[in-house]
C-alpha positions in Angstrom: 179.6 -95.2 -97.8 180.6 -98.4 -96.1 184.2 -98.0 -97.2 184.3 -94.4 -95.8 182.7 -95.7 -92.5 185.4 -98.4 -92.2 188.2 -95.9 -92.9 186.9 -93.5 -90.3 186.5 -96.2 -87.6 182.7 -95.9 -87.3 182.3 -99.5 -86.0 184.8 -98.8 -83.1 183.0 -95.5 -82.3 179.7 -97.3 -82.1 181.2 -99.9 -79.8 182.4 -97.1 -77.6 178.8 -95.8 -77.4 177.4 -99.2 -76.7 180.2 -99.9 -74.1 179.6 -96.6 -72.2 179.0 -97.3 -68.5 175.6 -95.6 -68.4 172.9 -94.4 -70.8 173.8 -90.8 -70.0 177.4 -91.6 -70.9 176.3 -93.2 -74.1 174.2 -90.2 -75.0 177.2 -87.9 -74.4 179.4 -90.2 -76.4 176.9 -90.2 -79.3 177.0 -86.4 -79.4 180.8 -86.5 -79.2 180.9 -88.9 -82.1 178.8 -86.5 -84.2 181.0 -83.6 -83.4 184.1 -85.6 -84.4 182.9 -87.4 -87.5 180.4 -85.0 -89.1 183.1 -82.7 -90.5 184.6 -85.6 -92.4 181.4 -87.2 -93.7 179.6 -84.0 -94.6 181.1 -83.6 -98.1 180.2 -87.2 -99.0 176.8 -87.0 -97.4 176.1 -83.8 -99.3 176.9 -85.5 -102.6 174.8 -88.6 -101.7 171.9 -86.3 -100.7 172.1 -84.5 -104.0 171.7 -87.7 -106.1 169.6 -90.0 -103.8 166.2 -88.9 -105.2 167.3 -89.9 -108.8 169.3 -93.0 -107.8 167.6 -95.9 -106.1 170.9 -97.4 -104.7 171.9 -94.0 -103.3 168.4 -93.6 -101.7 168.6 -97.0 -100.2 172.1 -96.3 -98.7 170.7 -93.0 -97.3 167.7 -94.7 -95.7 169.8 -97.5 -94.3 172.1 -95.0 -92.7 169.1 -93.1 -91.1 167.6 -96.4 -89.9 170.9 -97.5 -88.4 171.2 -94.2 -86.5 167.6 -94.5 -85.2 168.3 -98.0 -84.0 171.3 -96.6 -82.1 169.2 -93.9 -80.6 166.6 -96.5 -79.5 169.4 -98.5 -77.8 170.6 -95.4 -75.9 167.0 -94.5 -74.8 166.4 -98.2 -73.8 169.4 -97.8 -71.4 168.0 -94.6 -70.0 164.7 -96.4 -69.4 166.4 -99.5 -67.7 168.5 -97.2 -65.6 165.6 -95.0 -64.5 167.1 -91.9 -66.0 164.6 -91.1 -68.8 162.7 -87.9 -67.9 159.3 -88.6 -66.5 156.6 -87.9 -69.1 158.8 -88.5 -72.1 158.0 -91.8 -73.8 160.9 -93.9 -75.2 159.6 -93.4 -78.7 159.6 -89.6 -78.4 163.0 -89.7 -76.7 164.5 -91.8 -79.5 163.0 -89.5 -82.2 164.3 -86.4 -80.4 167.8 -87.9 -80.0 167.7 -88.9 -83.6 166.7 -85.6 -85.1 168.8 -83.4 -82.8 172.0 -85.5 -83.5 171.3 -85.5 -87.3 173.8 -84.3 -89.9 171.3 -81.6 -90.9 171.2 -80.2 -87.3 175.0 -80.2 -87.2 175.1 -78.5 -90.6 172.7 -75.8 -89.5 174.4 -75.1 -86.2 178.1 -75.5 -87.1 178.2 -74.5 -90.8 175.3 -72.0 -90.9 175.2 -70.5 -87.4 179.0 -70.8 -87.0 179.1 -72.8 -83.7 182.5 -74.3 -83.0 182.6 -78.1 -82.6 183.1 -77.6 -78.9 180.0 -75.4 -78.6 178.0 -77.9 -80.7 179.0 -80.8 -78.5 178.5 -79.0 -75.1 175.3 -77.2 -76.0 173.7 -80.3 -77.7 174.7 -82.5 -74.7 173.2 -80.0 -72.3 170.0 -79.7 -74.3 169.6 -83.5 -74.7 170.3 -84.1 -71.0 167.6 -81.5 -70.0 164.9 -82.7 -72.3 165.6 -86.5 -72.1 166.9 -87.2 -68.6 166.3 -86.5 -65.0 169.6 -84.4 -65.1 171.1 -86.0 -61.9 174.1 -83.7 -61.6 175.1 -84.0 -65.2 175.0 -80.3 -66.0 177.0 -77.3 -64.8 177.4 -76.8 -61.0 174.5 -74.8 -59.5 172.1 -75.5 -62.3 170.5 -78.4 -60.5 168.6 -78.5 -57.2 168.4 -81.7 -55.2 165.7 -82.1 -52.6 164.5 -84.9 -50.4 160.8 -85.7 -50.7 158.6 -86.7 -47.7 159.1 -90.4 -48.7 162.9 -89.9 -48.4 163.6 -90.1 -52.1 165.9 -87.6 -53.8 164.3 -85.4 -56.4 166.3 -83.3 -58.8 165.2 -80.3 -60.7 166.7 -77.5 -62.8 166.8 -74.1 -61.2 165.0 -71.8 -63.7 165.5 -74.3 -66.6 164.4 -71.8 -69.2 167.1 -69.3 -68.1 169.7 -72.0 -67.6 169.1 -73.5 -71.0 169.0 -70.2 -72.7 172.3 -69.2 -71.1 174.0 -72.5 -72.1 172.7 -72.2 -75.7 173.6 -68.5 -75.9 169.9 -67.4 -76.4 168.6 -64.3 -74.8 165.3 -64.5 -72.7 
C-alpha cells in the first residue's frame, strides 16, 4: 500500500490539504483528493478488504490507513475550531467522525459506483453537504443559498435559506 501511495503522490496531496489557507479550504481539498484518488486506489483497496480478515498484516495496514485518515480529519476540524468556523452545536469529535465517514472509500463506492454519480457530482455534493453540516457556511455555497443578517450586537449571522430544500436540490433529492 505504501508503494502505491508514493506512486500516486499521496504525501504531496496531504501537504496540499495541510497547507490550505483555511479549514474550509482544507475540507474542500480533502474531498477533491478523494474524488481524484479513489478511482485509482479502489481496486487495490477492494483486494485488501477481501483478505484483511484472514491476514493480520493486511488488517494492520487497513487499520493504519483508517487511523491516518481520521487523524487528518481531526486536523481539519481543529482548524475549523481555531478559525471559529465549526458549526455551533457540533463537537469537534462528532465533526471529525462525520468528515471521516462521509469521505470514506465506502461512501465514494456507494455514490459513484453504485448510484452512478460522476466524480464532479460526488465532489460538489459532498463538499456542499459537509459545509452545511460542519461549518457556519459563510458564503461558501451557491449564491442565494445563504442569508446574512446583522444581530442587535452588530455581529454578522449567517444562515441557510430553507436548508432542507437547498440541500435536497444540491444533492438531487426530492422533498
